[in-house]
C-alpha positions as MATLAB code, in Angstrom:
seq = 'XXXXXXXXXXXXXXXXXXXXXXXXXXXXXXXXXXXXXXXXXXXXXXXXXXXXXXXXXXXXXXXXXXXXXXXXXXXXXXXXXXXXXXXXXXXXXXXXXXXXXXXXXXXXXXXXXXXXXXXXXXXXXXXXXXXXXXXXXXXXXXXXXXXXXXXXXXXXXXXXXXXXXXXXXXXXXXXXXXXXXXXXXXXXXXXXXXXXXXXXXXXXXXXXXXXXXXXXXXXXXXXXXXXXXXXXXXXXXXXXXXXXXXXXXXXXXXXXXXXXXXXXXXXXXXXXXXXXXXXXXXXXXXXXXXXXXXXXXXXXXXXXXXXXXXXXXXXXXXXXXXXXXXXXXXXXXXXXXXXXXXX';
ca = [
      14.453  -30.579  156.138;
      11.730  -31.258  158.691;
       9.347  -29.388  156.385;
      10.334  -31.507  153.295;
      10.049  -34.870  155.608;
       6.487  -33.616  156.742;
       5.291  -33.316  153.134;
       2.620  -35.914  152.393;
       4.034  -36.798  148.979;
       7.593  -37.168  150.547;
       6.024  -39.403  153.033;
       4.375  -41.635  150.692;
       7.846  -41.941  148.777;
       9.575  -42.760  151.905;
       6.948  -45.561  152.540;
       7.488  -46.790  148.988;
      11.283  -46.928  149.394;
      10.940  -48.810  152.681;
       8.406  -51.264  150.867;
      11.589  -52.259  148.796;
      13.205  -54.413  151.379;
      16.192  -55.117  149.321;
      16.891  -51.537  148.452;
      16.046  -50.606  151.990;
      18.540  -52.850  153.807;
      21.056  -52.323  150.980;
      21.200  -48.713  152.062;
      21.682  -49.377  155.534;
      24.513  -52.087  154.722;
      26.128  -49.582  152.160;
      26.006  -46.936  154.823;
      27.625  -49.159  157.337;
      30.385  -50.247  155.208;
      31.134  -46.723  154.092;
      31.025  -45.444  157.524;
      33.514  -48.092  158.729;
      35.826  -47.206  155.750;
      35.799  -43.445  156.940;
      37.551  -44.850  160.102;
      40.096  -46.844  158.232;
      43.048  -45.348  159.987;
      41.674  -46.625  163.248;
      40.699  -50.087  161.919;
      43.890  -50.706  159.972;
      47.125  -48.822  160.729;
      50.728  -49.592  161.326;
      50.633  -46.980  164.226;
      49.101  -47.712  167.822;
      45.744  -46.165  168.659;
      47.170  -45.457  172.105;
      50.612  -45.521  173.861;
      51.162  -45.428  177.507;
      54.609  -44.720  178.342;
      56.110  -43.413  181.718;
      52.554  -42.295  182.922;
      51.882  -40.386  179.865;
      49.322  -40.943  177.051;
      50.280  -40.680  173.315;
      48.147  -41.039  170.279;
      50.464  -41.876  167.211;
      47.513  -42.210  164.862;
      46.803  -38.340  165.307;
      50.283  -37.119  166.256;
      53.601  -37.900  165.005;
      56.115  -38.467  167.962;
      59.904  -38.760  167.598;
      61.527  -42.018  168.850;
      63.281  -39.864  171.530;
      59.932  -39.480  173.331;
      60.132  -43.129  174.128;
      63.756  -43.260  175.190;
      65.090  -43.884  171.616;
      68.102  -42.259  169.797;
      66.677  -40.791  166.730;
      64.635  -37.545  166.298;
      62.632  -39.054  163.305;
      59.135  -40.376  163.781;
      59.209  -43.596  165.819;
      58.679  -46.767  163.812;
      56.323  -48.748  166.016;
      56.882  -51.802  164.033;
      60.552  -51.993  165.072;
      61.042  -54.423  167.851;
      63.495  -52.169  169.437;
      60.893  -49.285  169.632;
      58.169  -51.844  170.797;
      60.588  -52.966  173.736;
      61.467  -49.482  174.800;
      57.607  -48.668  175.281;
      56.783  -51.969  176.914;
      59.436  -51.293  179.453;
      57.641  -48.309  181.013;
      54.012  -48.752  179.489;
      52.061  -50.560  176.744;
      50.636  -50.187  173.335;
      47.101  -50.786  172.072;
      47.077  -51.610  168.339;
      44.227  -51.430  165.766;
      42.295  -54.481  164.920;
      44.533  -54.844  161.608;
      48.074  -53.657  162.536;
      48.785  -52.771  158.878;
      48.118  -49.706  156.986;
      47.518  -49.855  152.980;
      51.332  -49.281  152.314;
      52.633  -51.259  155.159;
      54.952  -53.988  153.892;
      55.074  -57.075  156.211;
      58.942  -58.264  156.202;
      57.952  -61.426  158.506;
      55.975  -63.414  155.847;
      55.962  -67.090  156.251;
      56.240  -67.451  152.420;
      57.351  -65.306  149.697;
      55.012  -62.595  148.553;
      52.254  -62.747  147.627;
      51.626  -64.955  150.724;
      48.322  -66.845  151.299;
      45.757  -65.825  154.140;
      46.958  -66.522  157.568;
      45.990  -65.456  161.132;
      48.246  -62.268  160.645;
      47.305  -61.252  157.207;
      43.680  -62.426  157.011;
      43.303  -62.040  153.388;
      46.944  -62.532  152.525;
      49.384  -60.150  151.046;
      49.979  -58.740  147.538;
      53.171  -59.140  145.317;
      54.760  -56.517  147.646;
      54.112  -57.791  151.008;
      51.242  -55.384  151.781;
      48.174  -56.670  153.690;
      45.213  -57.068  151.216;
      42.503  -56.503  153.786;
      43.950  -53.145  154.770;
      44.283  -52.160  151.003;
      40.624  -53.220  150.488;
      39.301  -51.112  153.307;
      41.230  -47.970  152.115;
      40.426  -48.868  148.356;
      36.710  -49.022  149.224;
      36.758  -45.571  150.957;
      38.736  -43.908  148.042;
      36.605  -45.423  145.341;
      33.218  -44.461  147.044;
      34.686  -40.904  147.794;
      35.730  -40.416  144.351;
      32.247  -41.589  142.973;
      30.355  -39.468  145.411;
      32.333  -36.190  144.479;
      32.265  -36.939  140.836;
      28.436  -37.857  140.980;
      27.735  -34.604  142.995;
      29.622  -32.261  140.514;
      28.839  -33.760  137.300;
      25.137  -33.758  138.345;
      25.120  -30.150  139.301;
      26.607  -29.185  135.829;
      24.244  -31.548  134.067;
      21.220  -30.148  135.744;
      22.365  -26.630  134.919;
      23.008  -27.334  131.344;
      19.874  -29.439  130.927;
      17.653  -26.865  132.648;
      19.063  -24.030  130.469;
      18.581  -25.814  127.106;
      15.074  -27.145  128.077;
      13.829  -23.574  129.298;
      15.076  -21.408  126.644;
      14.895  -23.881  123.702;
      15.665  -22.487  120.338;
      19.204  -21.767  119.268;
      20.506  -22.395  122.726;
      19.058  -25.826  122.712;
      20.185  -26.607  119.218;
      23.674  -25.340  119.694;
      23.877  -27.197  123.027;
      22.642  -30.481  121.650;
      25.357  -30.384  118.932;
      28.058  -29.489  121.173;
      27.220  -32.520  123.443;
      27.169  -34.774  120.446;
      30.663  -33.628  119.622;
      31.870  -33.620  123.217;
      30.523  -37.040  124.005;
      32.250  -38.615  121.047;
      35.777  -37.409  122.445;
      37.916  -40.609  123.385;
      38.271  -40.292  127.074;
      40.586  -43.161  127.573;
      42.978  -41.954  124.764;
      42.944  -38.419  126.364;
      43.914  -39.888  129.746;
      46.759  -41.957  128.206;
      48.088  -38.816  126.459;
      47.834  -36.639  129.576;
      49.286  -39.095  131.935;
      52.409  -38.865  129.988;
      52.740  -35.320  130.813;
      51.308  -35.367  134.429;
      51.282  -37.799  137.053;
      47.641  -38.636  137.690;
      46.382  -37.995  141.321;
      42.830  -38.034  142.765;
      42.096  -34.488  141.969;
      43.544  -34.516  138.464;
      41.462  -37.732  137.688;
      38.552  -36.035  139.052;
      38.741  -32.990  137.013;
      39.340  -35.021  133.879;
      36.304  -37.272  134.584;
      34.025  -34.283  135.350;
      34.755  -32.845  131.893;
      33.230  -36.050  130.277;
      30.743  -37.275  132.851;
      28.264  -34.167  133.334;
      26.282  -35.304  130.098;
      24.316  -38.099  131.873;
      21.618  -36.011  133.470;
      21.365  -33.457  130.627;
      18.904  -35.253  128.597;
      16.281  -36.131  131.235;
      16.372  -32.510  132.772;
      16.185  -30.964  129.260;
      13.305  -33.144  128.402;
      11.453  -32.323  131.709;
      12.056  -28.625  131.220;
      10.855  -28.731  127.718;
       7.616  -30.316  128.896;
       7.137  -28.053  131.969;
       7.830  -24.583  130.076;
       4.329  -24.731  128.478;
       2.532  -25.415  131.750;
      -0.032  -22.760  132.851;
       1.553  -22.039  136.059;
       4.867  -21.358  134.257;
       3.194  -19.095  131.749;
       1.422  -17.516  134.826;
       4.741  -16.670  136.505;
       5.968  -15.039  133.385;
       2.990  -12.952  133.181;
       3.423  -11.860  136.831;
       7.022  -10.788  136.001;
       8.877  -13.393  137.972;
      12.543  -13.797  136.649;
      13.915  -16.789  134.776;
      16.104  -17.987  137.512;
      13.391  -18.083  140.072;
      10.903  -19.896  137.750;
      13.599  -22.292  136.910;
      14.719  -23.106  140.388;
      11.339  -22.968  142.333;
       8.817  -24.103  139.902;
      10.389  -26.254  137.174;
      13.448  -27.950  139.078;
      11.463  -30.081  141.390;
       9.931  -31.829  138.525;
      13.171  -32.675  137.007;
      14.699  -33.768  140.282;
      12.481  -36.818  140.438;
      14.267  -38.380  137.275;
      17.585  -36.928  138.401;
      17.533  -38.480  141.805;
      16.670  -41.875  140.401;
      19.575  -41.884  138.242;
      22.149  -40.832  140.709;
      22.703  -44.123  142.343;
      23.499  -45.581  138.802;
      25.856  -42.627  138.124;
      27.636  -43.377  141.278;
      28.203  -47.060  140.368;
      29.352  -46.055  137.035;
      31.847  -43.460  138.519;
      33.325  -46.136  140.783;
      33.516  -48.686  137.724;
      35.251  -45.964  135.773;
      38.108  -45.409  138.503;
      38.567  -49.233  138.990;
      38.912  -49.725  135.231;
      41.437  -46.793  134.990;
      43.388  -48.219  138.032;
      43.367  -51.670  136.373;
      44.719  -50.371  133.057;
      47.304  -48.291  135.014;
      45.968  -44.816  134.195;
      44.501  -44.241  137.433;
      45.696  -43.315  140.822;
      49.329  -43.079  141.549;
      51.409  -46.272  142.048;
      51.079  -47.655  145.666;
      47.645  -45.960  146.254;
      45.069  -48.087  147.717;
      43.143  -49.266  144.657;
      40.600  -51.974  143.927;
      41.511  -51.906  140.194;
      45.329  -52.190  141.158;
      44.357  -55.166  143.180;
      42.592  -56.752  140.412;
      45.637  -55.977  138.142;
      47.738  -57.842  140.726;
      45.229  -60.901  140.630;
      45.493  -61.069  136.905;
      49.418  -60.965  137.021;
      49.462  -63.572  140.012;
      47.221  -66.361  138.955;
      48.879  -68.472  141.628;
      47.578  -66.221  144.256;
      43.590  -66.350  143.756;
      43.085  -64.446  147.112;
      44.073  -61.271  145.377;
      41.456  -61.549  142.497;
      38.711  -63.048  144.780;
      39.171  -60.145  147.355;
      38.847  -57.264  144.734;
      36.055  -59.074  142.857;
      34.073  -59.621  146.007;
      34.256  -56.082  147.271;
      33.417  -54.691  143.958;
      30.479  -57.040  143.458;
      29.032  -56.144  146.941;
      29.499  -52.433  146.415;
      28.091  -52.238  142.929;
      25.018  -54.614  143.861;
      24.218  -52.529  146.798;
      24.359  -49.388  144.813;
      22.033  -50.989  142.079;
      19.592  -52.192  144.755;
      19.574  -48.712  146.213;
      19.010  -47.093  142.776;
      15.949  -49.561  142.174;
      14.456  -48.568  145.459;
      14.792  -44.800  144.799;
      13.279  -45.288  141.352;
      10.261  -47.144  142.785;
       9.959  -44.562  145.526;
       9.611  -41.719  142.864;
       7.703  -43.738  140.299;
       4.163  -42.138  140.456;
       2.602  -45.410  138.896;
       4.193  -47.370  141.732;
       1.648  -48.878  144.069;
       2.117  -49.447  147.772;
];
């Protein structure tokens, strides 16, 4: 990593990236938001961060404790939202709650009005139609959307680069057959397949990821294939052939760095597309299981509850911010790797 950063060309690219102020600060803001969402259990949870009881320390966020540990009657995990359990603990200690005392699936039974209830000093963004805190669901939904997009982008990019490199390097029948297969495969109705498969298997994170990988790897094939078709006739590639260097080494060491420039510039846009795809599937009801923290499901609730505009506004705001930041980052990366871009 140090050798890469010390490369003069890489230094120029970093300077170009920083010169795009919008993309540079968008990167920091996106990393900050994503970093905070990774600690969602500490920020928004219906379990205390710390419990001091009878001169002993307990960490309910990490470990499940039975009610009997605090003088209760049941061996089941303590329900810290129960006033009885809270009183037992406060008799001999205290509790330290997260900033938002609700998890994504916590139902607030003490609402001042029927669900969905408007924002107040307890539920800062209101509740959905099941009485769950909207802000907590937004935080958890942001995390799962970005993680889904990152994993999908990483796996599909690896497959796309391998396929594109193989087609471009060998050409001939391999390239011809590969292109015909991609034309047929890209014409498959992904949404219809998801609808059909969802009637047999209940969708979950990994099931959706596997299905989406099958159809999302083609995004980088075209640019990588074109770059390898161009590079395979260069003198240094022919010289490597003449010296007996094997094909995999030539592709990996001598040709792939050229293709990675175009690939890296497209990855932020692929990531935003992956997040949009998951949101769309959740909105249509073919995404994550019911009850999962989902921005698409929150949008669907906003559509079904027009009398509660905070539902639609909350999901729209977080999606707008997330996708805008990713687009700005993509523009900055594109400018950084553009050889014609001036400082």
